[in-house]
N, C-alpha and C positions, 0 to 999 in steps of 0.2 A: 427202161433200165438206167437211167438218171437219178428217176426216182428211188426205185428199190435201194441203189449205192447210197444215196442220199440218206434211206432211212434207214440201212446198216449203219453209216456212221453219227447218224444221229443216236441210236440204238448202244453204239459202245461208246459215246460221249456219257449219256445217262449212264451205263454202269460203271464209267470213271469215276463220276462222282455220285456215286453211290460207296465205289470204295472206297472213294476220298473221306466219306462221312463215318464212313465204318470203323475206317483208322481213327478218324479225330477224334469218334465217338471211346473207342478202344484204348485208345492212347491215357487219359483223365481215368479208366477204370483200371488199370495197371499201376498208374503211378499213385492209387487209393488205394490196394491191394497191399504195396511197398509201405505206405505211410501206415499199415489198419498192422500190419508184420512188423515193421520199426515197435511202433506205440505200445504192440504186444511182448515184443522181447525187451524191451522199456517196462515196463511192467513186470514184467517175469525179471529182469534183474534187478527191479527195484525189492519184487518180494525178498526176493535172497539174500537180499541185504540187508532188508528186514529180521530176516530168518537169523543170517550171521550175527546180528545187535544181538536181537536175541537170546541167542546161545552165549556170546558174549557176556550180556549181560548174568545169564546164567552160570559163567562161569566162573565169574567172581565172587558173585553169592556163597557160591559152593568153598571157593575157596578163603572167603571171610569167614563161613562158618569151621571152615577147619579150621586156620586163625585162632578163631577163637574158642574151640574146642581144647584147641593143646594148651593156650595159654590157664585154660580151666584147669585140665591135668596137671600140669605143670606145678599151677595155687593149690590143687588139692595134695601136690605130692609133698610141698614141703610144707604146708599146711599139717598133714599124717607126720613125717619129719617131727615137725617139731610139737606133736603133739604128744609123739612116741618119747622123744626126746626126758620132755619136763615129765612125763608118768615116769621113766626111768629116772630121773636126777630125785622126783619125791621118793620113789623106794628103793634108792641107795640112799640116801639125807636119816631118809626113819631106821635103814641098817643101823648108819654110822653112832649113831644115836643112843640105840642098843650096846654098840658096842662101848660107849664112854663108859659106865664104870667098872664093865671087865681093865680098862684102862686105866682107872683110879684105882681099885685094886692093886693089880700088877707094880703102881708105881707105889702104893703103898705096904707094901709087899716089900719089896728093894729099900724104901726107908726105912723098913723095919728092921730087914736086915744088916743092912751099914751100919745102925744102931749098935746091933748086938755084935757085930764085929770089929766094931771099936769098941766093947766094954769087954771084948775076949780075952784080954790081957792074963786075966787069972786065970783061966781054962787051962784045961788038960790039952796035949794036941791034937786029941782024936775031936775033943769038944769045937777045939779050933777051924779045922779041916770041913767039921759037918755047917758050923756056920757060915762058911768060909763060901762052901760051896752052896748051901740055901743064897747066899747074898748072889753070889753070880747068874747062879739059874734063876730067880728071878729078875737080874737086871736084863738077861738074854729075852725071859719070856717078853716084857716089859718095850726091847728096843725093837723087837719083832712084834708084837702091838701098833708100835707107833708107825710103824714101817707101811705095818696094811692098812692105820688112817693114812699116812701118807697116797701110796698108793691108789686109794678111791678118791684120791681128790681133798683129806682135813687135815688141816695147820692148824697147830697150838697158834692163838692168839695172843698179841706180845703185853704182857701185862707189865712185868714187876720194871717201875724203873721210867715208864711211859705216862705220857699224860692222860688223865682220866676220859673214858669215852662211854657215854653211856648206853650208846648203841651197841659194845660188846664188850662194858667191864659195872657189872652191879657190886655198889660200893654196900658192904655192914660195919663199915668201921671208917669213925675219921677223926684226923687225931690234927693237934696245932703244934709241927716243930718246924724250926727254923733254919734246918740241917736239910730240908728237903725246900725242893721248889713248889709252888703253887699247883693242885689240886694233880700233886705226884702222887701217883702206886706206888706203895711202898713196903706192901704184902701180898703175899698170893696165899687167900686160902685153898683156890680149888683152878685151875688150870680151865682158860674157856677154848673153844673152837668152833672152825669153821670151816663147810662145808664150800668149797671156793667162796664165794663171795656173801653164800648165808652161815648166817652169826645158828653154834649146832645148840651153843648154851654158851652164853656168858663169864668168865669169869670172875668169881667173888675173891673181891679185892677188898682191902686196907689203904683209904688214901690219907694223904698230907694237906693240910693247910685248904 
């Protein structure tokens, strides 16, 4: 009886030792699994961070590309606007050059009619009225022509009494006269004109000293 009891106690102790060994073996296995799971989570987090960084890099590249495209488009608009303005300016300048002979003729007609009016003392009343009408008409046309040029940006070059400037004056006569200053323009044969800052036609002048 005692032997059987002793045997049973021995078996219980053996089982207890076996369970203890199993628990000891199971504990390291659980820790290893937890470590593996943590490592996997860390690796996944690192992968997500890498993808996020890649996405941020792509966004930065796209932003840079957009900024460059916008800058190029703005430059294109400025170049196009400048080119249009240049073409328009050149065309307008050519038109103004074509108008100058017309203004010259109007000016000559005005001067001629003024001279006729001044010499019309001995004419009959009807003739005087006719000459006066022609004088006023030619002066009106001349003034309208000048206003048109002014609207287009054309102005007459200052000449009479000014110092000779080869950039905007063309001297065809030169005289020595002490009553005038050095290189002074004393007579204008044909007025000169500028389109803004561009010389359309230099003034043809006589220069003293």
